[in-house]
C-alpha positions as CSV (number, residue, x, y, z in Angstrom):
1,M,-10.3,-19.0,18.9
2,I,-9.3,-20.4,15.5
3,A,-12.9,-21.6,15.0
4,S,-14.1,-18.1,15.7
5,V,-11.8,-16.7,13.1
6,Q,-13.0,-19.2,10.5
7,D,-16.6,-18.4,11.4
8,R,-16.0,-14.6,11.0
9,I,-13.9,-15.0,7.8
10,P,-15.4,-18.0,6.1
11,D,-13.7,-17.4,2.7
12,L,-10.2,-17.4,4.2
13,L,-9.6,-21.2,4.1
14,P,-11.2,-21.6,0.7
15,L,-8.9,-18.9,-0.6
16,M,-5.9,-20.7,0.9
17,Q,-6.8,-23.9,-0.9
18,V,-6.9,-22.4,-4.4
19,P,-3.6,-22.8,-6.4
20,K,-1.8,-19.5,-6.5
21,E,-1.5,-19.4,-10.2
22,R,-2.6,-17.0,-12.9
23,A,-5.0,-19.5,-14.4
24,Y,-7.0,-19.3,-11.1
25,A,-6.8,-15.5,-10.8
26,T,-10.6,-15.0,-11.1
27,Q,-11.4,-17.6,-8.4
28,L,-8.6,-16.2,-6.2
29,Y,-9.9,-12.7,-6.6
30,R,-13.5,-13.6,-5.7
31,H,-12.3,-15.2,-2.4
32,Y,-9.9,-12.4,-1.8
33,R,-12.6,-9.8,-2.1
34,A,-14.9,-11.8,0.1
35,V,-12.2,-12.0,2.8
36,F,-11.7,-8.3,2.6
37,Q,-15.4,-7.6,3.0
38,Q,-15.7,-10.0,5.9
39,I,-12.7,-8.4,7.7
40,E,-14.4,-5.0,7.1
41,Q,-17.5,-6.3,8.8
42,A,-15.6,-7.8,11.8
43,T,-13.8,-4.4,12.2
44,R,-17.1,-2.4,12.1
45,Q,-18.6,-4.8,14.7
46,N,-15.4,-4.3,16.9
47,L,-15.1,-8.1,17.4
48,P,-12.2,-9.3,19.5
49,L,-9.2,-10.9,17.8
50,T,-6.4,-12.5,19.8
51,L,-3.3,-12.7,17.5
52,S,-1.2,-14.0,20.4
53,D,-3.2,-17.3,20.3
54,P,-0.7,-19.8,18.8
55,H,-3.2,-21.2,16.3
56,V,-4.4,-17.8,15.2
57,S,-0.8,-16.6,15.0
58,D,0.2,-19.5,12.8
59,L,-2.9,-18.9,10.5
60,S,-2.0,-15.3,10.3
61,A,1.6,-15.9,9.3
62,R,0.5,-18.2,6.5
63,T,-2.2,-15.8,5.4
64,Q,0.1,-12.7,5.4
65,S,2.7,-14.5,3.2
66,M,0.0,-15.6,0.8
67,M,-1.6,-12.1,0.6
68,L,1.7,-10.6,-0.5
69,D,2.1,-13.0,-3.3
70,L,-1.6,-12.6,-4.3
71,E,-1.5,-8.8,-4.4
72,W,1.7,-8.9,-6.4
73,M,0.0,-11.2,-8.9
74,F,-3.1,-9.1,-9.1
75,E,-1.1,-5.9,-9.6
76,R,0.9,-7.4,-12.5
77,L,-2.3,-8.7,-14.1
78,M,-4.0,-5.3,-13.8
79,Q,-1.1,-3.5,-15.3
80,E,-0.9,-6.0,-18.2
81,Y,-4.6,-5.6,-18.7
82,A,-4.4,-1.9,-18.7
83,N,-1.5,-1.9,-21.2
84,A,-3.0,-4.5,-23.6
85,P,-6.6,-5.4,-22.9
86,D,-7.1,-7.1,-26.2
87,A,-4.5,-9.7,-25.1
88,F,-7.1,-11.1,-22.7
89,S,-10.1,-13.1,-23.5
90,A,-13.6,-11.6,-23.1
91,A,-14.1,-14.0,-20.1
92,E,-10.9,-12.6,-18.5
93,Q,-11.6,-8.9,-19.2
94,G,-14.7,-8.6,-17.0
95,P,-13.1,-9.9,-13.8
96,L,-9.9,-7.9,-14.5
97,G,-11.9,-4.7,-15.0
98,E,-13.7,-5.4,-11.7
99,M,-10.4,-6.1,-9.9
100,T,-8.9,-2.9,-11.2
101,G,-11.9,-0.9,-9.9
102,F,-11.7,-2.6,-6.5
103,F,-8.1,-1.7,-5.9
104,R,-8.3,1.8,-7.3
105,K,-11.1,2.5,-4.9
106,I,-9.0,1.4,-1.9
107,Y,-5.9,3.5,-2.9
108,R,-7.9,6.5,-4.0
109,K,-9.7,6.5,-0.6
110,V,-6.5,6.4,1.4
111,A,-4.8,9.0,-0.8
112,R,-7.8,11.3,-0.5
113,E,-7.6,11.0,3.3
114,E,-3.9,11.8,3.3
115,L,-4.3,14.7,1.0
116,R,-6.7,16.3,3.5
117,Q,-3.8,16.4,5.9
118,L,-1.0,17.4,3.5
119,A,-0.6,20.9,2.2
120,L,0.7,19.9,-1.2
121,S,1.1,22.3,-4.1
122,P,2.7,22.1,-7.6
123,K,6.0,23.0,-5.9
124,S,5.8,20.0,-3.5
125,R,8.0,17.0,-4.2
126,V,6.7,13.6,-3.0
127,C,8.6,10.3,-3.0
128,Q,7.0,6.9,-2.4
129,V,9.2,4.1,-1.0
130,G,7.9,0.8,-2.3
131,A,5.9,2.3,-5.2
132,G,5.0,-1.1,-6.8
133,P,3.9,-1.6,-10.4
134,M,0.8,0.6,-10.1
135,P,1.5,3.7,-7.9
136,L,-2.2,4.8,-7.8
137,S,-1.7,7.1,-4.8
138,L,1.2,9.0,-6.4
139,A,-0.9,9.5,-9.5
140,Q,-3.8,10.9,-7.4
141,Y,-1.4,13.2,-5.5
142,H,-0.2,14.6,-8.8
143,R,-3.6,14.9,-10.4
144,V,-5.2,16.7,-7.4
145,T,-2.4,19.0,-6.4
146,G,0.1,19.1,-9.3
147,A,2.9,17.9,-6.9
148,E,6.0,16.5,-8.4
149,I,6.1,12.7,-7.8
150,A,8.7,10.1,-7.6
151,G,8.8,6.5,-6.6
152,I,11.4,3.8,-5.8
153,D,11.2,0.1,-5.7
154,I,13.7,-2.8,-5.4
155,A,11.9,-4.9,-8.0
156,P,13.0,-4.2,-11.6
157,T,9.6,-5.5,-12.9
158,A,7.7,-3.2,-10.6
159,V,9.8,-0.2,-11.7
160,A,9.3,-1.0,-15.4
161,Q,5.6,-1.4,-15.0
162,A,5.3,1.8,-12.9
163,Q,7.0,3.7,-15.7
164,T,4.6,2.3,-18.2
165,F,1.7,3.1,-15.8
166,F,2.6,6.8,-15.6
167,A,3.3,7.0,-19.4
168,R,-0.2,5.6,-20.1
169,L,-1.7,8.2,-17.8
170,G,0.2,11.0,-19.6
171,I,2.2,11.9,-16.4
172,S,5.5,12.6,-18.0
173,G,7.3,14.1,-15.0
174,A,7.0,11.1,-12.7
175,D,10.4,9.8,-11.7
176,V,10.5,6.0,-11.0
177,Q,13.8,4.5,-10.0
178,L,15.2,1.1,-9.1
179,A,16.6,1.7,-5.7
180,D,16.9,0.4,-2.1
181,G,15.0,2.6,0.3
182,S,17.7,2.1,3.0
183,V,20.4,3.7,0.8
184,F,18.4,6.1,-1.3
185,D,19.0,9.9,-1.1
186,Y,15.8,11.6,0.0
187,A,17.2,15.2,0.0
188,P,15.0,16.7,-2.6
189,Y,11.6,15.7,-1.1
190,D,9.1,17.5,1.0
191,V,7.0,14.4,1.7
192,V,8.2,10.8,1.8
193,L,5.4,8.2,1.7
194,I,6.4,4.7,3.0
195,A,4.3,1.9,1.7
196,A,2.9,-0.6,4.1
197,T,5.0,-3.4,2.7
198,A,8.3,-1.4,2.5
199,A,11.1,-2.9,4.5
200,P,13.2,-2.6,6.6
201,K,11.5,0.4,8.0
202,E,14.0,1.2,10.6
203,A,16.8,1.5,8.0
204,I,14.5,3.4,5.7
205,L,13.6,5.9,8.3
206,S,17.2,6.3,9.4
207,R,18.2,7.0,5.8
208,I,15.4,9.5,5.3
209,L,16.4,11.5,8.4
210,A,20.1,11.3,7.5
211,T,19.8,12.6,3.9
212,N,16.9,15.1,4.2
213,S,17.5,18.2,6.2
214,N,14.2,19.9,5.4
215,P,12.7,21.1,8.7
216,D,9.2,20.8,7.2
217,L,9.7,17.2,6.0
218,C,6.6,15.1,6.4
219,I,7.0,11.3,6.6
220,V,3.8,9.4,5.9
221,N,3.8,5.7,7.0
222,R,1.2,3.3,5.9
223,D,0.5,0.3,8.1
224,T,-2.4,-1.9,9.3
225,G,-3.9,-3.3,12.5
226,G,-6.8,-4.9,14.1
227,W,-8.5,-7.6,12.1
228,N,-6.5,-6.5,9.1
229,A,-3.4,-7.8,10.9
230,L,-4.8,-11.3,10.3
231,I,-4.0,-11.0,6.6
232,Y,-1.6,-8.0,6.3
233,R,1.6,-8.0,8.3
234,P,1.8,-4.9,10.6
235,N,4.8,-2.9,9.7
236,P,5.1,0.2,11.9
237,L,7.9,2.7,12.1
238,P,10.4,2.0,14.9
239,A,9.9,4.0,18.1
240,T,12.2,7.0,18.1
241,D,12.4,10.5,19.6
242,A,13.5,11.9,16.2
243,I,10.0,12.1,14.8
244,T,6.6,13.0,16.3
245,P,3.2,11.9,15.1
246,D,1.3,14.7,13.5
247,W,-2.0,13.1,12.3
248,A,-3.5,9.7,11.5
249,V,-6.2,8.6,9.1
250,T,-7.7,5.2,8.4
251,A,-9.1,4.0,5.0
252,Q,-9.8,0.3,5.3
253,P,-7.5,-1.7,5.4
254,I,-4.8,0.9,5.7
255,T,-3.8,3.2,8.6
256,S,-1.7,6.2,7.5
257,T,0.2,8.3,10.0
258,G,2.0,11.5,9.2
259,Y,5.1,12.5,11.2
260,H,7.3,15.6,11.4
261,R,10.7,16.0,12.9
262,S,10.5,16.4,16.7
263,G,10.5,20.1,17.5
264,A,9.4,21.1,13.9
265,G,6.0,21.9,12.5
266,G,4.1,19.6,10.3
267,L,2.8,20.0,6.8
268,H,-0.8,19.4,7.7
269,A,-3.4,21.9,6.6
């Protein structure tokens, strides 16, 4: 099975062999993008993947850890490039511009699919758990609907960069805080968006439900699956009778599911 994975995703092992350092960012990105495209193709072809195979499971665990580090590196580089492009050489600017467009396309697509399900307005208040240094989805939510946006993250660097990101876009009302999602107060919000990498989701969900009494609250959880689970760690919400799935959309590589309180209506249009 491991040979089949290597055949289907030929850039995966070369990616794993490149040093995970900023000096190799362009080379890392080229392989990363190729892996992403190869996984898209395997998904479209509905090819089988047995993650329970011990060899595949081991490869997946190593890959998932690597991808988290890579995406964090890429996001920091893109934010630094956006804030001070002249600090980068001409040879660096081209790949960084391409990288920025690649990731923007992904998050704009998933946000667009989510917005088709959410009845947001300028009066809506949205909070993202695990906003990261470039909260592209929150920015799109605000630009399209006028909704008030907020984000929390446990990484001080991510919070500082997200604040700079919104300031550069001229979004003055965005509220980005350094906070732990498992102890944060979600009372003011109509929609809580939980990032695919946010953890621990069981504690985050419990805290959302404990602090937010809005009967129309919509919880949006981002996750992944299928071939994407080879490189992105699946991170679903825990099974509970407290919430009910309302809708689900997929925008490669993300699956986004909207939930409402059991016995309550959803916010979908």
